[in-house]
DRENPA-3360 file (N, C-alpha, C; in nm, 2 decimals, always signed):
BEGIN
1 = MIKYKLIC = +1.23/-1.07/-3.01/+1.22/-0.93/-2.99/+1.17/-0.89/-2.85 ~ +1.22/-0.78/-2.80/+1.18/-0.74/-2.67/+1.16/-0.59/-2.67 ~ +1.05/-0.55/-2.60/+1.01/-0.41/-2.60/+1.04/-0.35/-2.46 ~ +1.11/-0.24/-2.46/+1.14/-0.17/-2.33/+1.08/-0.03/-2.33 ~ +1.03/+0.01/-2.22/+0.99/+0.14/-2.20/+1.12/+0.22/-2.15 ~ +1.16/+0.32/-2.22/+1.28/+0.39/-2.19/+1.24/+0.53/-2.14 ~ +1.33/+0.59/-2.06/+1.30/+0.72/-2.00/+1.43/+0.80/-2.01 ~ +1.41/+0.93/-2.06/+1.52/+1.02/-2.07/+1.54/+1.08/-1.93;
9 = KECETTFD = +1.66/+1.07/-1.87/+1.69/+1.12/-1.74/+1.71/+1.27/-1.74 ~ +1.72/+1.33/-1.85/+1.73/+1.48/-1.86/+1.59/+1.55/-1.86 ~ +1.51/+1.51/-1.96/+1.38/+1.57/-1.98/+1.26/+1.49/-1.93 ~ +1.29/+1.37/-1.88/+1.19/+1.27/-1.82/+1.08/+1.23/-1.92 ~ +1.12/+1.24/-2.05/+1.03/+1.18/-2.15/+1.04/+1.03/-2.16 ~ +0.92/+0.96/-2.17/+0.92/+0.82/-2.18/+0.88/+0.78/-2.32 ~ +0.94/+0.67/-2.37/+0.91/+0.62/-2.50/+0.94/+0.47/-2.50 ~ +0.88/+0.40/-2.60/+0.90/+0.26/-2.61/+1.00/+0.24/-2.73;
17 = SWFSSSKE = +1.07/+0.13/-2.71/+1.17/+0.09/-2.82/+1.18/-0.06/-2.82 ~ +1.19/-0.11/-2.94/+1.21/-0.26/-2.96/+1.36/-0.29/-2.98 ~ +1.40/-0.41/-2.93/+1.53/-0.46/-2.94/+1.53/-0.61/-2.98 ~ +1.63/-0.65/-3.05/+1.63/-0.80/-3.08/+1.65/-0.88/-2.96 ~ +1.72/-0.83/-2.86/+1.74/-0.91/-2.73/+1.78/-0.81/-2.62 ~ +1.78/-0.85/-2.50/+1.83/-0.77/-2.39/+1.98/-0.74/-2.41 ~ +2.05/-0.83/-2.47/+2.20/-0.81/-2.49/+2.22/-0.70/-2.60 ~ +2.13/-0.69/-2.69/+2.13/-0.59/-2.80/+2.11/-0.45/-2.73;
25 = YEKLKKRK = +2.01/-0.44/-2.64/+1.99/-0.32/-2.57/+2.12/-0.27/-2.50 ~ +2.18/-0.37/-2.42/+2.30/-0.34/-2.34/+2.41/-0.29/-2.44 ~ +2.43/-0.36/-2.55/+2.53/-0.32/-2.65/+2.51/-0.18/-2.70 ~ +2.39/-0.15/-2.74/+2.36/-0.01/-2.79/+2.37/+0.09/-2.68 ~ +2.34/+0.06/-2.56/+2.35/+0.16/-2.45/+2.50/+0.18/-2.42 ~ +2.58/+0.08/-2.42/+2.72/+0.09/-2.39/+2.79/+0.17/-2.50 ~ +2.75/+0.16/-2.63/+2.81/+0.23/-2.74/+2.75/+0.37/-2.76 ~ +2.66/+0.41/-2.67/+2.59/+0.54/-2.67/+2.51/+0.56/-2.80;
33 = FLNCHFCN = +2.44/+0.46/-2.84/+2.36/+0.47/-2.96/+2.21/+0.50/-2.92 ~ +2.18/+0.50/-2.79/+2.04/+0.53/-2.75/+2.03/+0.68/-2.71 ~ +1.94/+0.75/-2.77/+1.92/+0.89/-2.74/+1.77/+0.92/-2.73 ~ +1.74/+1.03/-2.66/+1.61/+1.08/-2.64/+1.56/+1.15/-2.77 ~ +1.44/+1.11/-2.82/+1.39/+1.17/-2.94/+1.35/+1.32/-2.92 ~ +1.33/+1.36/-2.80/+1.28/+1.49/-2.77/+1.39/+1.59/-2.75 ~ +1.49/+1.56/-2.66/+1.60/+1.65/-2.63/+1.74/+1.61/-2.68 ~ +1.74/+1.49/-2.74/+1.86/+1.43/-2.80/+1.97/+1.39/-2.70;
41 = SLNVGKAL = +1.93/+1.38/-2.57/+2.02/+1.34/-2.47/+2.06/+1.20/-2.48 ~ +2.18/+1.16/-2.44/+2.22/+1.02/-2.44/+2.20/+0.96/-2.30 ~ +2.15/+1.03/-2.21/+2.12/+0.99/-2.07/+1.99/+0.92/-2.07 ~ +1.98/+0.80/-2.13/+1.85/+0.73/-2.14/+1.87/+0.59/-2.07 ~ +1.76/+0.55/-2.00/+1.77/+0.42/-1.94/+1.63/+0.35/-1.94 ~ +1.63/+0.23/-1.89/+1.50/+0.16/-1.89/+1.42/+0.21/-1.78 ~ +1.29/+0.23/-1.80/+1.19/+0.27/-1.70/+1.13/+0.14/-1.64 ~ +1.07/+0.16/-1.53/+1.00/+0.04/-1.46/+0.88/+0.00/-1.55;
49 = MSPSVSIS = +0.87/-0.13/-1.57/+0.76/-0.18/-1.66/+0.71/-0.31/-1.59 ~ +0.58/-0.34/-1.62/+0.52/-0.46/-1.58/+0.52/-0.56/-1.70 ~ +0.54/-0.69/-1.67/+0.53/-0.78/-1.78/+0.39/-0.80/-1.83 ~ +0.38/-0.84/-1.96/+0.25/-0.87/-2.01/+0.22/-1.02/-1.99 ~ +0.11/-1.05/-1.92/+0.09/-1.19/-1.88/-0.04/-1.23/-1.94 ~ -0.04/-1.35/-2.00/-0.17/-1.40/-2.05/-0.24/-1.48/-1.94 ~ -0.37/-1.48/-1.95/-0.45/-1.55/-1.84/-0.54/-1.65/-1.90 ~ -0.53/-1.78/-1.84/-0.62/-1.88/-1.89/-0.75/-1.87/-1.83;
57 = KKNLRDIS = -0.85/-1.95/-1.88/-0.99/-1.94/-1.83/-0.99/-1.99/-1.68 ~ -0.91/-2.09/-1.65/-0.90/-2.13/-1.51/-0.85/-2.02/-1.42 ~ -0.74/-1.95/-1.46/-0.69/-1.85/-1.38/-0.78/-1.73/-1.37 ~ -0.86/-1.70/-1.48/-0.96/-1.60/-1.48/-1.07/-1.63/-1.37 ~ -1.11/-1.76/-1.36/-1.21/-1.80/-1.27/-1.15/-1.79/-1.13 ~ -1.02/-1.82/-1.11/-0.96/-1.81/-0.98/-0.95/-1.66/-0.94 ~ -0.92/-1.58/-1.03/-0.91/-1.43/-1.00/-1.05/-1.38/-0.96 ~ -1.15/-1.43/-1.03/-1.29/-1.39/-1.00/-1.32/-1.43/-0.85;
65 = LSSEKYRE = -1.29/-1.56/-0.82/-1.31/-1.61/-0.68/-1.23/-1.53/-0.58 ~ -1.11/-1.50/-0.61/-1.03/-1.42/-0.51/-1.08/-1.28/-0.50 ~ -1.13/-1.22/-0.61/-1.19/-1.09/-0.61/-1.32/-1.09/-0.52 ~ -1.40/-1.20/-0.52/-1.51/-1.21/-0.43/-1.47/-1.22/-0.29 ~ -1.36/-1.30/-0.27/-1.31/-1.31/-0.13/-1.25/-1.18/-0.08 ~ -1.19/-1.10/-0.17/-1.14/-0.97/-0.14/-1.25/-0.88/-0.10 ~ -1.36/-0.88/-0.17/-1.47/-0.79/-0.14/-1.53/-0.83/-0.01 ~ -1.54/-0.96/+0.03/-1.59/-1.00/+0.16/-1.50/-0.95/+0.27;
73 = IKKTISKY = -1.37/-0.97/+0.25/-1.28/-0.92/+0.35/-1.28/-0.77/+0.37 ~ -1.29/-0.70/+0.26/-1.30/-0.55/+0.26/-1.43/-0.51/+0.34 ~ -1.54/-0.58/+0.31/-1.66/-0.55/+0.38/-1.65/-0.57/+0.53 ~ -1.59/-0.68/+0.57/-1.57/-0.71/+0.71/-1.48/-0.60/+0.78 ~ -1.37/-0.56/+0.71/-1.28/-0.46/+0.77/-1.36/-0.33/+0.78 ~ -1.44/-0.30/+0.68/-1.52/-0.17/+0.68/-1.61/-0.17/+0.80 ~ -1.67/-0.29/+0.83/-1.76/-0.29/+0.95/-1.68/-0.27/+1.08 ~ -1.56/-0.32/+1.09/-1.48/-0.30/+1.21/-1.44/-0.15/+1.21;
81 = QEFIKKNF = -1.41/-0.09/+1.10/-1.38/+0.05/+1.10/-1.49/+0.14/+1.15 ~ -1.61/+0.11/+1.10/-1.73/+0.19/+1.15/-1.75/+0.17/+1.30 ~ -1.73/+0.05/+1.35/-1.74/+0.03/+1.49/-1.64/+0.11/+1.57 ~ -1.52/+0.11/+1.52/-1.41/+0.18/+1.59/-1.44/+0.33/+1.58 ~ -1.48/+0.38/+1.47/-1.51/+0.53/+1.45/-1.62/+0.57/+1.55 ~ -1.72/+0.49/+1.57/-1.83/+0.52/+1.66/-1.79/+0.52/+1.81 ~ -1.70/+0.42/+1.84/-1.68/+0.39/+1.98/-1.55/+0.43/+2.04 ~ -1.46/+0.48/+1.95/-1.32/+0.51/+2.00/-1.29/+0.66/+1.96;
89 = EYVGENFA = -1.20/+0.72/+2.03/-1.16/+0.86/+2.00/-1.04/+0.86/+1.91 ~ -1.04/+0.93/+1.80/-0.93/+0.94/+1.71/-0.83/+1.04/+1.76 ~ -0.70/+0.99/+1.78/-0.59/+1.08/+1.83/-0.49/+1.10/+1.73 ~ -0.51/+1.05/+1.60/-0.42/+1.08/+1.49/-0.28/+1.03/+1.52 ~ -0.18/+1.11/+1.48/-0.04/+1.06/+1.49/+0.01/+1.06/+1.63 ~ -0.06/+1.11/+1.73/-0.02/+1.11/+1.87/-0.06/+0.99/+1.94 ~ -0.08/+0.88/+1.87/-0.13/+0.76/+1.93/-0.03/+0.70/+2.04 ~ +0.09/+0.69/+2.01/+0.19/+0.64/+2.10/+0.19/+0.72/+2.23;
97 = YEARSLHY = +0.20/+0.86/+2.21/+0.20/+0.95/+2.33/+0.07/+0.93/+2.41 ~ -0.04/+0.93/+2.35/-0.17/+0.92/+2.42/-0.18/+0.78/+2.49 ~ -0.13/+0.68/+2.43/-0.14/+0.54/+2.49/-0.05/+0.54/+2.61 ~ +0.07/+0.60/+2.60/+0.15/+0.60/+2.72/+0.09/+0.69/+2.83 ~ +0.03/+0.80/+2.80/-0.04/+0.89/+2.90/-0.15/+0.81/+2.97 ~ -0.23/+0.73/+2.89/-0.33/+0.65/+2.96/-0.27/+0.55/+3.05 ~ -0.17/+0.49/+3.01/-0.11/+0.37/+3.08/-0.03/+0.42/+3.21 ~ +0.06/+0.52/+3.19/+0.14/+0.56/+3.30/+0.08/+0.66/+3.40;
105 = KNKKRAKS = +0.00/+0.75/+3.34/-0.06/+0.86/+3.43/-0.20/+0.82/+3.47 ~ -0.24/+0.70/+3.44/-0.38/+0.65/+3.48/-0.49/+0.75/+3.44 ~ -0.46/+0.82/+3.32/-0.57/+0.91/+3.27/-0.69/+0.83/+3.24 ~ -0.80/+0.89/+3.26/-0.93/+0.82/+3.22/-0.99/+0.90/+3.10 ~ -1.04/+0.83/+3.01/-1.11/+0.89/+2.89/-1.25/+0.82/+2.88 ~ -1.34/+0.90/+2.83/-1.47/+0.85/+2.80/-1.47/+0.73/+2.71 ~ -1.38/+0.74/+2.61/-1.37/+0.64/+2.51/-1.22/+0.59/+2.50 ~ -1.21/+0.47/+2.45/-1.07/+0.42/+2.41/-1.02/+0.50/+2.29;
113 = IYGTATKE = -0.89/+0.48/+2.26/-0.84/+0.56/+2.15/-0.79/+0.47/+2.03 ~ -0.78/+0.54/+1.92/-0.72/+0.48/+1.80/-0.65/+0.59/+1.72 ~ -0.55/+0.55/+1.64/-0.48/+0.65/+1.56/-0.37/+0.58/+1.48 ~ -0.27/+0.65/+1.44/-0.16/+0.59/+1.36/-0.03/+0.59/+1.44 ~ +0.04/+0.49/+1.41/+0.17/+0.48/+1.48/+0.26/+0.39/+1.39 ~ +0.39/+0.41/+1.41/+0.49/+0.33/+1.33/+0.50/+0.19/+1.39 ~ +0.55/+0.09/+1.32/+0.57/-0.04/+1.38/+0.67/-0.04/+1.50 ~ +0.77/+0.05/+1.49/+0.86/+0.07/+1.60/+0.79/+0.11/+1.72;
121 = DLNELNEE = +0.70/+0.21/+1.71/+0.62/+0.26/+1.82/+0.54/+0.15/+1.88 ~ +0.47/+0.07/+1.80/+0.39/-0.04/+1.84/+0.47/-0.14/+1.92 ~ +0.59/-0.18/+1.87/+0.68/-0.27/+1.93/+0.72/-0.22/+2.07 ~ +0.76/-0.09/+2.08/+0.80/-0.03/+2.20/+0.68/-0.03/+2.30 ~ +0.56/+0.00/+2.26/+0.45/+0.00/+2.35/+0.42/-0.14/+2.40 ~ +0.43/-0.24/+2.32/+0.41/-0.38/+2.36/+0.52/-0.42/+2.46 ~ +0.65/-0.38/+2.44/+0.76/-0.41/+2.53/+0.74/-0.34/+2.66 ~ +0.67/-0.23/+2.67/+0.65/-0.16/+2.79/+0.52/-0.21/+2.86;
129 = GIKVEMIP = +0.46/-0.31/+2.80/+0.34/-0.38/+2.87/+0.21/-0.31/+2.83 ~ +0.21/-0.22/+2.74/+0.09/-0.15/+2.69/+0.03/-0.23/+2.58 ~ -0.08/-0.28/+2.60/-0.15/-0.37/+2.50/-0.20/-0.28/+2.39 ~ -0.15/-0.30/+2.27/-0.20/-0.23/+2.15/-0.21/-0.34/+2.04 ~ -0.30/-0.31/+1.94/-0.32/-0.39/+1.83/-0.32/-0.31/+1.70 ~ -0.28/-0.37/+1.59/-0.28/-0.31/+1.46/-0.38/-0.38/+1.37 ~ -0.46/-0.30/+1.31/-0.56/-0.36/+1.21/-0.54/-0.28/+1.08 ~ -0.57/-0.35/+0.97/-0.56/-0.28/+0.84/-0.67/-0.17/+0.83;
137 = WIKNTTN = -0.63/-0.06/+0.77/-0.73/+0.05/+0.75/-0.75/+0.07/+0.61 ~ -0.87/+0.06/+0.56/-0.90/+0.08/+0.42/-0.96/+0.21/+0.40 ~ -0.91/+0.29/+0.31/-0.97/+0.42/+0.28/-1.08/+0.40/+0.18 ~ -1.19/+0.46/+0.20/-1.31/+0.45/+0.12/-1.28/+0.53/-0.01 ~ -1.26/+0.46/-0.12/-1.23/+0.53/-0.25/-1.34/+0.50/-0.35 ~ -1.46/+0.46/-0.31/-1.57/+0.43/-0.41/-1.61/+0.56/-0.47 ~ -1.64/+0.56/-0.59/-1.69/+0.68/-0.67/-1.84/+0.67/-0.69;
% end
């Protein structure tokens, strides 16, 4: 038996349904025997699902260790972020423009800059000889 999460493409209602096999689902879909219980539409398909995975005690311990490692990395990145916020000027989405202005126009700023840029912008800046770095930025979502 296999369980699929189905979605009606007309009314966007989601529901679960059991099938004897994936071939059985395909057969019923092809013969138009699958319908939405809410609006009776035949425009029903599989929704995105995640598999159910069992975890052994060893894997649970490994996850716990990786969670601890994750917390340490997050703590380190947070320290870097605090340093950057205190010592650099935030220029937002204008980062590429501001970096070029500093480089080509020899503009002087009291602080260095940080902001957001696309990978393409960063590659172009590096190709132009403007030294830039990218670091992960973690949003503080603690409650």
